SETI-509378 format. One record per residue (C-alpha): residue number from 1; residue in one letter; x, y, z. Coordinates in steps of 0.1 Angstrom, whole numbers. Layout:
BEGIN
{resi: NUM, resn: A, x: X, y: Y, z: Z} $
...
end
This chain:
BEGIN
{resi: 1, resn: M, x: 0, y: 0, z: 0} $
{resi: 2, resn: H, x: 12, y: 35, z: -8} $
{resi: 3, resn: I, x: 0, y: 63, z: 13} $
{resi: 4, resn: E, x: -22, y: 87, z: -8} $
{resi: 5, resn: I, x: -40, y: 119, z: 0} $
{resi: 6, resn: R, x: -73, y: 101, z: 4} $
{resi: 7, resn: H, x: -58, y: 79, z: 31} $
{resi: 8, resn: L, x: -48, y: 110, z: 51} $
{resi: 9, resn: R, x: -83, y: 124, z: 46} $
{resi: 10, resn: Y, x: -98, y: 92, z: 59} $
{resi: 11, resn: F, x: -75, y: 93, z: 89} $
{resi: 12, resn: M, x: -83, y: 130, z: 96} $
{resi: 13, resn: A, x: -120, y: 123, z: 94} $
{resi: 14, resn: V, x: -118, y: 96, z: 120} $
{resi: 15, resn: A, x: -95, y: 116, z: 142} $
{resi: 16, resn: E, x: -118, y: 146, z: 141} $
{resi: 17, resn: T, x: -150, y: 127, z: 148} $
{resi: 18, resn: G, x: -135, y: 101, z: 172} $
{resi: 19, resn: H, x: -158, y: 76, z: 156} $
{resi: 20, resn: I, x: -154, y: 54, z: 125} $
{resi: 21, resn: T, x: -191, y: 51, z: 117} $
{resi: 22, resn: R, x: -197, y: 89, z: 119} $
{resi: 23, resn: A, x: -165, y: 95, z: 99} $
{resi: 24, resn: A, x: -177, y: 71, z: 72} $
{resi: 25, resn: E, x: -210, y: 90, z: 70} $
{resi: 26, resn: A, x: -192, y: 123, z: 67} $
{resi: 27, resn: L, x: -170, y: 108, z: 39} $
{resi: 28, resn: G, x: -200, y: 93, z: 21} $
{resi: 29, resn: M, x: -188, y: 57, z: 24} $
{resi: 30, resn: Q, x: -195, y: 25, z: 43} $
{resi: 31, resn: Q, x: -180, y: 18, z: 77} $
{resi: 32, resn: P, x: -163, y: -15, z: 68} $
{resi: 33, resn: P, x: -142, y: -2, z: 39} $
{resi: 34, resn: L, x: -131, y: 28, z: 61} $
{resi: 35, resn: S, x: -121, y: 5, z: 89} $
{resi: 36, resn: Q, x: -100, y: -15, z: 64} $
{resi: 37, resn: Q, x: -83, y: 16, z: 51} $
{resi: 38, resn: I, x: -74, y: 27, z: 86} $
{resi: 39, resn: R, x: -60, y: -7, z: 95} $
{resi: 40, resn: A, x: -40, y: -8, z: 62} $
{resi: 41, resn: L, x: -26, y: 27, z: 70} $
{resi: 42, resn: E, x: -15, y: 15, z: 105} $
{resi: 43, resn: T, x: 1, y: -16, z: 89} $
{resi: 44, resn: E, x: 19, y: 6, z: 64} $
{resi: 45, resn: L, x: 32, y: 30, z: 91} $
{resi: 46, resn: G, x: 40, y: 2, z: 115} $
{resi: 47, resn: A, x: 22, y: 17, z: 145} $
{resi: 48, resn: P, x: -14, y: 18, z: 158} $
{resi: 49, resn: L, x: -30, y: 52, z: 153} $
{resi: 50, resn: F, x: -62, y: 47, z: 174} $
{resi: 51, resn: H, x: -72, y: 31, z: 206} $
{resi: 52, resn: R, x: -105, y: 13, z: 199} $
{resi: 53, resn: H, x: -132, y: 13, z: 226} $
{resi: 54, resn: P, x: -170, y: 8, z: 227} $
{resi: 55, resn: K, x: -178, y: 45, z: 223} $
{resi: 56, resn: G, x: -154, y: 52, z: 195} $
{resi: 57, resn: V, x: -117, y: 57, z: 190} $
{resi: 58, resn: E, x: -89, y: 79, z: 205} $
{resi: 59, resn: L, x: -57, y: 89, z: 190} $
{resi: 60, resn: T, x: -25, y: 71, z: 201} $
{resi: 61, resn: E, x: 7, y: 91, z: 205} $
{resi: 62, resn: A, x: 17, y: 81, z: 170} $
{resi: 63, resn: G, x: -18, y: 91, z: 158} $
{resi: 64, resn: R, x: -13, y: 126, z: 173} $
{resi: 65, resn: V, x: 20, y: 130, z: 155} $
{resi: 66, resn: L, x: 3, y: 119, z: 122} $
{resi: 67, resn: Q, x: -26, y: 143, z: 128} $
{resi: 68, resn: A, x: -3, y: 173, z: 130} $
{resi: 69, resn: E, x: 17, y: 162, z: 99} $
{resi: 70, resn: A, x: -14, y: 152, z: 79} $
{resi: 71, resn: G, x: -31, y: 185, z: 87} $
{resi: 72, resn: R, x: -1, y: 203, z: 73} $
{resi: 73, resn: L, x: 2, y: 182, z: 42} $
{resi: 74, resn: L, x: -35, y: 185, z: 34} $
{resi: 75, resn: A, x: -34, y: 222, z: 38} $
{resi: 76, resn: E, x: -4, y: 224, z: 15} $
{resi: 77, resn: F, x: -22, y: 202, z: -10} $
{resi: 78, resn: A, x: -53, y: 223, z: -9} $
{resi: 79, resn: A, x: -32, y: 255, z: -15} $
{resi: 80, resn: M, x: -14, y: 238, z: -44} $
{resi: 81, resn: Q, x: -48, y: 229, z: -59} $
{resi: 82, resn: G, x: -59, y: 265, z: -55} $
{resi: 83, resn: R, x: -27, y: 278, z: -73} $
{resi: 84, resn: L, x: -32, y: 253, z: -101} $
{resi: 85, resn: L, x: -68, y: 263, z: -105} $
{resi: 86, resn: D, x: -58, y: 299, z: -106} $
{resi: 87, resn: F, x: -33, y: 291, z: -134} $
{resi: 88, resn: V, x: -58, y: 270, z: -154} $
{resi: 89, resn: Q, x: -84, y: 297, z: -151} $
{resi: 90, resn: G, x: -59, y: 324, z: -160} $
{resi: 91, resn: R, x: -57, y: 342, z: -126} $
{resi: 92, resn: R, x: -21, y: 333, z: -120} $
{resi: 93, resn: G, x: 10, y: 326, z: -140} $
{resi: 94, resn: R, x: 33, y: 343, z: -166} $
{resi: 95, resn: I, x: 27, y: 356, z: -201} $
{resi: 96, resn: A, x: 53, y: 369, z: -226} $
{resi: 97, resn: V, x: 39, y: 395, z: -250} $
{resi: 98, resn: G, x: 58, y: 410, z: -279} $
{resi: 99, resn: F, x: 51, y: 440, z: -300} $
{resi: 100, resn: T, x: 65, y: 459, z: -330} $
{resi: 101, resn: T, x: 76, y: 495, z: -327} $
{resi: 102, resn: S, x: 46, y: 508, z: -346} $
{resi: 103, resn: A, x: 21, y: 486, z: -327} $
{resi: 104, resn: A, x: 35, y: 498, z: -294} $
{resi: 105, resn: A, x: 30, y: 534, z: -305} $
{resi: 106, resn: H, x: -8, y: 529, z: -305} $
{resi: 107, resn: A, x: -24, y: 537, z: -272} $
{resi: 108, resn: F, x: -43, y: 503, z: -273} $
{resi: 109, resn: T, x: -11, y: 483, z: -268} $
{resi: 110, resn: P, x: 0, y: 498, z: -235} $
{resi: 111, resn: A, x: -36, y: 500, z: -224} $
{resi: 112, resn: S, x: -41, y: 463, z: -228} $
{resi: 113, resn: L, x: -9, y: 456, z: -207} $
{resi: 114, resn: R, x: -20, y: 480, z: -180} $
{resi: 115, resn: L, x: -54, y: 464, z: -179} $
{resi: 116, resn: C, x: -39, y: 429, z: -174} $
{resi: 117, resn: R, x: -16, y: 441, z: -146} $
{resi: 118, resn: S, x: -45, y: 459, z: -130} $
{resi: 119, resn: R, x: -71, y: 431, z: -131} $
{resi: 120, resn: H, x: -47, y: 402, z: -126} $
{resi: 121, resn: P, x: -17, y: 413, z: -104} $
{resi: 122, resn: D, x: -7, y: 376, z: -100} $
{resi: 123, resn: I, x: 0, y: 373, z: -137} $
{resi: 124, resn: Q, x: 35, y: 384, z: -145} $
{resi: 125, resn: V, x: 36, y: 401, z: -179} $
{resi: 126, resn: D, x: 70, y: 401, z: -197} $
{resi: 127, resn: V, x: 73, y: 424, z: -228} $
{resi: 128, resn: S, x: 98, y: 426, z: -256} $
{resi: 129, resn: E, x: 101, y: 443, z: -290} $
{resi: 130, resn: Y, x: 106, y: 426, z: -324} $
{resi: 131, resn: N, x: 99, y: 434, z: -360} $
{resi: 132, resn: A, x: 69, y: 417, z: -375} $
{resi: 133, resn: A, x: 88, y: 386, z: -389} $
{resi: 134, resn: E, x: 107, y: 381, z: -357} $
{resi: 135, resn: L, x: 76, y: 384, z: -336} $
{resi: 136, resn: T, x: 57, y: 359, z: -357} $
{resi: 137, resn: D, x: 85, y: 334, z: -354} $
{resi: 138, resn: A, x: 87, y: 339, z: -317} $
{resi: 139, resn: V, x: 50, y: 332, z: -312} $
{resi: 140, resn: R, x: 52, y: 301, z: -334} $
{resi: 141, resn: D, x: 82, y: 288, z: -315} $
{resi: 142, resn: A, x: 65, y: 294, z: -281} $
{resi: 143, resn: R, x: 91, y: 320, z: -271} $
{resi: 144, resn: L, x: 62, y: 344, z: -269} $
{resi: 145, resn: N, x: 26, y: 337, z: -259} $
{resi: 146, resn: C, x: 12, y: 364, z: -281} $
{resi: 147, resn: G, x: 21, y: 397, z: -297} $
{resi: 148, resn: F, x: 9, y: 429, z: -314} $
{resi: 149, resn: L, x: 19, y: 437, z: -349} $
{resi: 150, resn: R, x: 5, y: 456, z: -378} $
{resi: 151, resn: V, x: 2, y: 435, z: -410} $
{resi: 152, resn: P, x: 12, y: 398, z: -408} $
{resi: 153, resn: V, x: 42, y: 391, z: -429} $
{resi: 154, resn: A, x: 35, y: 353, z: -429} $
{resi: 155, resn: R, x: 8, y: 331, z: -416} $
{resi: 156, resn: P, x: 24, y: 299, z: -403} $
{resi: 157, resn: P, x: 0, y: 271, z: -395} $
{resi: 158, resn: G, x: -12, y: 269, z: -360} $
{resi: 159, resn: L, x: -12, y: 307, z: -355} $
{resi: 160, resn: A, x: -43, y: 329, z: -352} $
{resi: 161, resn: F, x: -42, y: 365, z: -364} $
{resi: 162, resn: E, x: -70, y: 388, z: -350} $
{resi: 163, resn: E, x: -73, y: 423, z: -363} $
{resi: 164, resn: V, x: -80, y: 445, z: -332} $
{resi: 165, resn: L, x: -85, y: 478, z: -350} $
{resi: 166, resn: Q, x: -76, y: 499, z: -380} $
{resi: 167, resn: E, x: -63, y: 534, z: -383} $
{resi: 168, resn: E, x: -53, y: 558, z: -410} $
{resi: 169, resn: S, x: -18, y: 563, z: -423} $
{resi: 170, resn: V, x: 0, y: 596, z: -427} $
{resi: 171, resn: L, x: 29, y: 608, z: -447} $
{resi: 172, resn: A, x: 60, y: 617, z: -426} $
{resi: 173, resn: I, x: 78, y: 646, z: -442} $
{resi: 174, resn: P, x: 111, y: 664, z: -432} $
{resi: 175, resn: I, x: 102, y: 698, z: -418} $
{resi: 176, resn: D, x: 122, y: 716, z: -445} $
{resi: 177, resn: H, x: 108, y: 696, z: -474} $
{resi: 178, resn: R, x: 87, y: 714, z: -500} $
{resi: 179, resn: L, x: 56, y: 693, z: -491} $
{resi: 180, resn: A, x: 59, y: 708, z: -456} $
{resi: 181, resn: L, x: 69, y: 743, z: -465} $
{resi: 182, resn: E, x: 46, y: 749, z: -495} $
{resi: 183, resn: A, x: 14, y: 736, z: -478} $
{resi: 184, resn: A, x: -9, y: 764, z: -467} $
{resi: 185, resn: D, x: -29, y: 737, z: -448} $
{resi: 186, resn: L, x: -11, y: 708, z: -435} $
{resi: 187, resn: A, x: -44, y: 689, z: -430} $
{resi: 188, resn: R, x: -49, y: 689, z: -468} $
{resi: 189, resn: P, x: -41, y: 654, z: -481} $
{resi: 190, resn: V, x: -10, y: 650, z: -503} $
{resi: 191, resn: R, x: -19, y: 637, z: -538} $
{resi: 192, resn: L, x: 0, y: 607, z: -549} $
{resi: 193, resn: K, x: 12, y: 627, z: -580} $
{resi: 194, resn: E, x: 30, y: 650, z: -556} $
{resi: 195, resn: L, x: 53, y: 621, z: -546} $
{resi: 196, resn: E, x: 68, y: 620, z: -582} $
{resi: 197, resn: G, x: 105, y: 616, z: -579} $
{resi: 198, resn: E, x: 105, y: 615, z: -541} $
{resi: 199, resn: R, x: 128, y: 593, z: -521} $
{resi: 200, resn: L, x: 109, y: 569, z: -498} $
{resi: 201, resn: I, x: 121, y: 553, z: -466} $
{resi: 202, resn: L, x: 105, y: 519, z: -462} $
{resi: 203, resn: V, x: 105, y: 493, z: -435} $
{resi: 204, resn: R, x: 122, y: 463, z: -449} $
{resi: 205, resn: R, x: 95, y: 444, z: -468} $
{resi: 206, resn: P, x: 105, y: 409, z: -457} $
{resi: 207, resn: G, x: 99, y: 421, z: -421} $
{resi: 208, resn: A, x: 68, y: 442, z: -427} $
{resi: 209, resn: P, x: 55, y: 441, z: -463} $
{resi: 210, resn: G, x: 19, y: 452, z: -460} $
{resi: 211, resn: L, x: 17, y: 490, z: -457} $
{resi: 212, resn: Y, x: 48, y: 497, z: -478} $
{resi: 213, resn: A, x: 40, y: 471, z: -505} $
{resi: 214, resn: N, x: 5, y: 488, z: -507} $
{resi: 215, resn: L, x: 21, y: 522, z: -511} $
{resi: 216, resn: L, x: 44, y: 511, z: -539} $
{resi: 217, resn: A, x: 15, y: 494, z: -556} $
{resi: 218, resn: A, x: -6, y: 526, z: -554} $
{resi: 219, resn: C, x: 23, y: 546, z: -569} $
{resi: 220, resn: A, x: 26, y: 521, z: -597} $
{resi: 221, resn: R, x: -11, y: 521, z: -605} $
{resi: 222, resn: N, x: -10, y: 559, z: -607} $
{resi: 223, resn: N, x: 22, y: 560, z: -628} $
{resi: 224, resn: V, x: 40, y: 578, z: -600} $
{resi: 225, resn: N, x: 78, y: 572, z: -601} $
{resi: 226, resn: V, x: 94, y: 571, z: -567} $
{resi: 227, resn: E, x: 129, y: 561, z: -554} $
{resi: 228, resn: Q, x: 133, y: 536, z: -526} $
{resi: 229, resn: A, x: 160, y: 555, z: -508} $
{resi: 230, resn: V, x: 165, y: 530, z: -480} $
{resi: 231, resn: E, x: 149, y: 501, z: -463} $
{resi: 232, resn: V, x: 150, y: 497, z: -425} $
{resi: 233, resn: E, x: 140, y: 470, z: -400} $
{resi: 234, resn: R, x: 118, y: 491, z: -376} $
{resi: 235, resn: M, x: 93, y: 519, z: -381} $
{resi: 236, resn: M, x: 110, y: 541, z: -356} $
{resi: 237, resn: T, x: 142, y: 540, z: -376} $
{resi: 238, resn: N, x: 125, y: 553, z: -407} $
{resi: 239, resn: L, x: 111, y: 583, z: -386} $
{resi: 240, resn: N, x: 147, y: 590, z: -374} $
{resi: 241, resn: L, x: 158, y: 591, z: -411} $
{resi: 242, resn: V, x: 128, y: 613, z: -421} $
{resi: 243, resn: A, x: 139, y: 637, z: -393} $
{resi: 244, resn: A, x: 174, y: 637, z: -407} $
{resi: 245, resn: G, x: 160, y: 647, z: -441} $
{resi: 246, resn: V, x: 168, y: 614, z: -459} $
{resi: 247, resn: G, x: 134, y: 610, z: -475} $
{resi: 248, resn: L, x: 96, y: 606, z: -469} $
{resi: 249, resn: S, x: 78, y: 577, z: -453} $
{resi: 250, resn: L, x: 43, y: 565, z: -444} $
{resi: 251, resn: V, x: 34, y: 556, z: -408} $
{resi: 252, resn: P, x: 2, y: 549, z: -388} $
{resi: 253, resn: T, x: -15, y: 580, z: -374} $
{resi: 254, resn: S, x: -7, y: 569, z: -339} $
{resi: 255, resn: M, x: 30, y: 576, z: -346} $
{resi: 256, resn: R, x: 23, y: 612, z: -354} $
{resi: 257, resn: G, x: 41, y: 634, z: -330} $
{resi: 258, resn: A, x: 75, y: 616, z: -330} $
{resi: 259, resn: H, x: 102, y: 641, z: -338} $
{resi: 260, resn: A, x: 77, y: 669, z: -336} $
{resi: 261, resn: G, x: 104, y: 695, z: -342} $
{resi: 262, resn: A, x: 118, y: 678, z: -373} $
{resi: 263, resn: V, x: 89, y: 659, z: -390} $
{resi: 264, resn: V, x: 56, y: 671, z: -404} $
{resi: 265, resn: Y, x: 27, y: 647, z: -408} $
{resi: 266, resn: R, x: 1, y: 650, z: -436} $
{resi: 267, resn: P, x: -27, y: 627, z: -447} $
{resi: 268, resn: L, x: -23, y: 610, z: -481} $
{resi: 269, resn: E, x: -51, y: 613, z: -507} $
{resi: 270, resn: D, x: -71, y: 581, z: -514} $
{resi: 271, resn: A, x: -54, y: 562, z: -486} $
{resi: 272, resn: A, x: -82, y: 536, z: -482} $
{resi: 273, resn: S, x: -57, y: 508, z: -491} $
{resi: 274, resn: L, x: -31, y: 523, z: -468} $
{resi: 275, resn: R, x: -49, y: 519, z: -435} $
{resi: 276, resn: S, x: -28, y: 504, z: -408} $
{resi: 277, resn: P, x: -43, y: 475, z: -388} $
{resi: 278, resn: L, x: -33, y: 465, z: -353} $
{resi: 279, resn: T, x: -32, y: 427, z: -351} $
{resi: 280, resn: L, x: -30, y: 403, z: -322} $
{resi: 281, resn: V, x: -12, y: 370, z: -330} $
{resi: 282, resn: Y, x: -12, y: 339, z: -308} $
{resi: 283, resn: R, x: -10, y: 301, z: -311} $
{resi: 284, resn: E, x: -44, y: 285, z: -316} $
{resi: 285, resn: A, x: -34, y: 258, z: -291} $
{resi: 286, resn: D, x: -25, y: 283, z: -264} $
{resi: 287, resn: C, x: -58, y: 299, z: -256} $
{resi: 288, resn: G, x: -61, y: 288, z: -220} $
{resi: 289, resn: G, x: -46, y: 300, z: -187} $
{resi: 290, resn: P, x: -31, y: 335, z: -186} $
{resi: 291, resn: T, x: -29, y: 337, z: -224} $
{resi: 292, resn: G, x: -66, y: 330, z: -228} $
{resi: 293, resn: I, x: -74, y: 357, z: -201} $
{resi: 294, resn: F, x: -52, y: 382, z: -220} $
{resi: 295, resn: I, x: -67, y: 374, z: -253} $
{resi: 296, resn: D, x: -102, y: 379, z: -239} $
{resi: 297, resn: M, x: -92, y: 412, z: -223} $
{resi: 298, resn: V, x: -78, y: 424, z: -257} $
{resi: 299, resn: R, x: -111, y: 415, z: -274} $
{resi: 300, resn: E, x: -131, y: 432, z: -246} $
{resi: 301, resn: L, x: -110, y: 464, z: -248} $
{resi: 302, resn: A, x: -113, y: 465, z: -286} $
{resi: 303, resn: A, x: -151, y: 461, z: -284} $
{resi: 304, resn: G, x: -153, y: 489, z: -258} $
{resi: 305, resn: R, x: -170, y: 467, z: -233} $
{resi: 306, resn: L, x: -149, y: 476, z: -203} $
{resi: 307, resn: D, x: -167, y: 487, z: -172} $
end
């Protein structure tokens, strides 16, 4: 016989009631099987645990020692069950969340992280930055539980991509550029034709193809010739280069304000195909525990259903 948690529970029930029949009733079992389990436990431990008498039972010295130890073990086991239940139901644990630079620039991303920490302080949230391709690979390889990016660069099997929201894109222009200096109204959209001959700074297309591929396609459809001045890995880098006067770029509206003293932001005409989504990526098989709680909160936040 190996001592199991149930054997300790049987013993504690008898010790607390001082009567095997009453303990059996409390446990929802018959008296003979309970007596057999208690005797088997005594045999396994090599010592009597109870003195039997006509009115019930009393603990022996060995029984009192076991009562203290069993009470501690059962309390620890109950606490472990509670911690495990908290994890399974998402109330406790750890989650690794990644984001791209442009995704982090939207207020939604930090808001979702703050909400998770506020609602579930026992969930540890680890955050890190990647480009879109790196982030997708990290989620696929389980180095991240989920992440925020703009346009998926690939859709590996087993990953889910949920579009959380969409926002307009704006043209980022060096402050001393003609499109910044000559505009009487910076809110007036720039026409695609006005980009003729301009140098564009693009986030490297293998890392984040969507927005920039769409921009180049729009230029091609309208016979607008542009020069791809440089490709960079992260969207913040292209704004640094715009601020340095290297060329123009296109960024989500939420990034407006970066380098306010060196970059002017203007809308681009007919930019319906140049909207920037915010996308949540996660593994389809990892929708339970803290990850599932986080995904549900993101959906709730996106739907505006927060209390």
